[in-house]
C-alpha positions as CSV (number, residue, x, y, z in Angstrom):
1,M,14.2,-10.3,8.1
2,L,12.6,-7.2,9.5
3,V,12.7,-4.1,7.3
4,N,12.4,-0.8,9.1
5,T,10.7,1.8,7.0
6,N,10.2,4.2,9.9
7,L,6.4,3.5,9.4
8,H,6.4,5.4,6.1
9,I,4.3,4.1,3.2
10,P,6.1,4.6,-0.1
11,G,4.3,6.9,-2.6
12,T,2.3,8.9,0.0
13,N,2.7,11.1,3.0
14,V,0.7,8.6,5.1
15,K,2.4,6.4,7.7
16,L,1.4,3.4,9.8
17,G,-0.7,4.7,12.7
18,D,-2.1,7.7,10.8
19,R,-5.8,8.3,10.2
20,A,-6.4,8.3,6.5
21,R,-9.3,8.4,4.1
22,D,-9.9,6.5,0.8
23,R,-10.9,9.4,-1.5
24,I,-13.0,7.0,-3.7
25,T,-15.1,5.3,-1.0
26,G,-14.8,7.9,1.7
27,F,-13.9,5.2,4.2
28,E,-11.7,6.5,7.0
29,G,-9.6,4.7,9.6
30,I,-6.3,4.1,11.2
31,V,-3.6,2.6,8.9
32,T,-2.6,-0.7,10.5
33,T,-1.1,-2.6,7.7
34,H,0.8,-2.0,4.4
35,V,1.2,-4.6,1.7
36,R,3.0,-4.6,-1.7
37,Y,1.7,-7.2,-4.1
38,L,3.9,-8.9,-6.7
39,T,1.9,-6.9,-9.3
40,G,3.3,-3.7,-7.9
41,C,0.0,-2.6,-6.2
42,D,0.4,-1.0,-2.8
43,A,-2.5,-1.2,-0.3
44,V,-3.2,-0.4,3.3
45,W,-5.7,-1.8,5.9
46,L,-7.8,0.8,7.4
47,R,-9.5,0.2,10.8
48,A,-12.3,2.5,11.8
49,S,-13.9,3.0,15.2
50,A,-16.5,0.5,16.4
51,N,-20.1,1.1,15.3
52,E,-23.2,0.9,17.5
53,D,-22.9,-3.0,17.6
54,G,-19.4,-2.7,19.0
55,K,-17.8,-4.1,15.9
56,A,-14.9,-2.3,14.2
57,R,-15.2,-1.6,10.5
58,E,-12.2,-2.5,8.4
59,Q,-11.3,-2.5,4.7
60,W,-8.4,-2.3,2.2
61,A,-7.6,0.9,0.4
62,H,-5.2,1.5,-2.5
63,V,-2.3,3.8,-1.6
64,P,-2.7,6.2,-4.6
65,V,-6.2,7.2,-3.4
66,L,-5.3,7.8,0.3
67,E,-5.4,11.2,1.9
68,L,-4.1,12.0,5.3
69,V,-6.7,13.0,7.9
70,D,-4.8,13.0,11.2
71,D,-1.1,12.6,11.7
72,N,-0.4,9.8,14.2
73,P,-3.5,10.2,16.5
74,L,-2.5,7.1,18.5
75,E,1.0,8.5,19.1
76,V,2.8,5.4,17.6
77,K,6.5,5.9,18.2
78,S,8.2,3.3,16.1
79,M,8.2,-0.4,15.2
80,P,9.1,-2.7,18.1
81,K,12.8,-3.6,18.1
82,D,12.2,-7.2,19.3
83,V,9.9,-8.4,16.6
84,P,11.2,-11.8,15.3
85,A,11.6,-12.4,11.6
86,S,8.7,-14.1,10.0
87,G,8.8,-17.5,8.4
């Protein structure tokens, strides 16, 4: 089953495709993934630009400590309509 959330991440003004910063670590990147654990913790995967070695830096960040840096810099329109259900 595909759930369309219009790219919005509950509990914050950040959406998938936005550039966000973890206020605790200072790490900044594009929000590519949102997860909700059984324990009720929401987290996002941030992907930063490649460094000098050409490797992208990535890390998890908890939703409550996110702050919006740039609204949709990649101009993501919506979730693809033809994504098959997982499982």
